[in-house]
N, C-alpha and C positions, 0 to 999 in steps of 0.2 A: 404515530407512524409505525407500522409493523412491516417486516420483510420476511419472506418465506423462502427457504431452500430445502431441498430433499437430497439426502445422501444415502446411497445403497452400497453396502459392502458385501462381496461374495468371496468366500475362501478364507484361508488363514491370514494372520496378521502380516506375515512377510511375503507369502506367495500369492495372496489374493489381490483383488482389484475392486475398484468401486466406480460409481458414477455420481456426479452431482449435477443437480438442475436447480434453476431459480424460477420463481413465479413469473419474473419478467420475460423468461425465455432466452435471455442472453447466454446463460449457461444451460445447455440442453444435453444431458447425458455426457458431460465432460468427464473423461477418464481420469481417475486418480489412483495412485498407489502409495505405499509407505514412503517412497522417496521419488523424487522427480526423475523422469526418464529423459535421456538425451537421444533416444532412438528416433531418428527422423521418420521411420516408417510407422511407428506407434507412439507419437508424442503424448505425454500425459503430465499431470501436475501432481502435487501432494498437498495435504492440509497446511503445512507450514509455508509453502510457496503462495497458496491462496491467501493466507493471513498477511504475509508480507505485501502482497498486491493490495489487499483491502486497506491496510494501514497507510501505504504510500498514496493510494488514490484519495483517501480521506484527507491526508495532510495537504496534497495538491489542491483539493477543493477548498479546504479551509483557508489556505494561503491566498488563493484567488478571491475568496469571499472577503477576507479581512482587508486585503489591499484595495478592493473595490469600495469597501466601506470607508477606508481612509482616503478615497479618491486618488489612488495611485494606479494609473493605467498599466496593465501588464499585457505583454505579447503572448507569453506562455509561462506555465509553471510545470516543471518536470521534477518528480521525486524518484530517486533511486533508493530502494530499501533493501537492506541486508538483515535477515533474521538469523540469529544464531541459536541453535537448538541442540541439546545433548540428551542422551539416554543415560539414566542412572537409577539403580535400585528399582527396576521394573516400572519406571515412570519416565516421562519426557518432561524436560524443563526448558523453557525459553530463557536464554541467558540475556538477551537484549535485542534491541532493534537499533540499527544505525541508518539514519536517513540523510541523504544529501539532496537538498532542494535547489534547483536552478530556476531562477526567476528572470524573465526577460522584461526589463524596465528601462526607461530612458533616464533623464535627470530626475533625481528623487531626493527628498528630504530624508537623510539617513535616520534621524531620530524617529520620525513617523513610520518609516519603513520597518525599523526594528520593533517598534511597539506593535505594529500589525502582525509581524511574524510571531511575536510572543503570544498574542491573542490566538493566532491560528494554532500554535502548538498546544495551547490549553483547551481549545474547543474541538479537537478531533475525537469523536466518540470512540473510534476503534482503539486508538492508543490509550485513551483514558480507561478503557476496559481491561487493559493488559497490566499485569503485575510484574513488570520487568523494567530494567533501565532502558530509557529511550533517549538517543541523542539525535538532534536535528541541526545540521550545519547548512547554511544558506550561502549560495554564490549568485551574485548578480551577473546576468548576461545581457549583451546588447539585444534589443528586439530584432527579430528575424522577419524579413519580408516574406510573405507567403504568396506564391503564385497560384492563382485559381484558374 
C-alpha cells in the first residue's frame, strides 16, 4: 500500500506558507505554515499538528481493530494527541507524544481489553515510525447512543 501527498511551500521559512494535498482529495490545498494559526478568518495547520492528527487517528483505528479482533464491541474510540516539539541548534526535535484514548465499551473482560490495547499500541505504523517517547493512556467510557 502506498499513499501520496504533495506539499508546496512558498516564501521564507517563517513568513512563507504552503499547501498540502492528498491523492484521496480529502486534503486539497490545505493551508499550512510554520506554526498553527488560530485566526478564524484564515485557519491553517502546521506539519507537527498534521503529525499529531496522523498518530492519533492511527491509534484510534488500531484500538478499534484490536478490540474487534478480541470480540470486544465498541461504541467509539477517540484519541486526543499532544505532540511536543522544540527548536534547538538549527533543527527541530519532537520530544514526545502523549495520547489519551477514550473507548466506549460496555461490560468487558479487563485482561482481554488491556491485551488488545497493548497490541494496538504496538501496531500503529505512524507511532512506530517516530523516534520519540510515546505514552498512551486509556479511559473506558460508557457507550453513547447516537441519534440518526
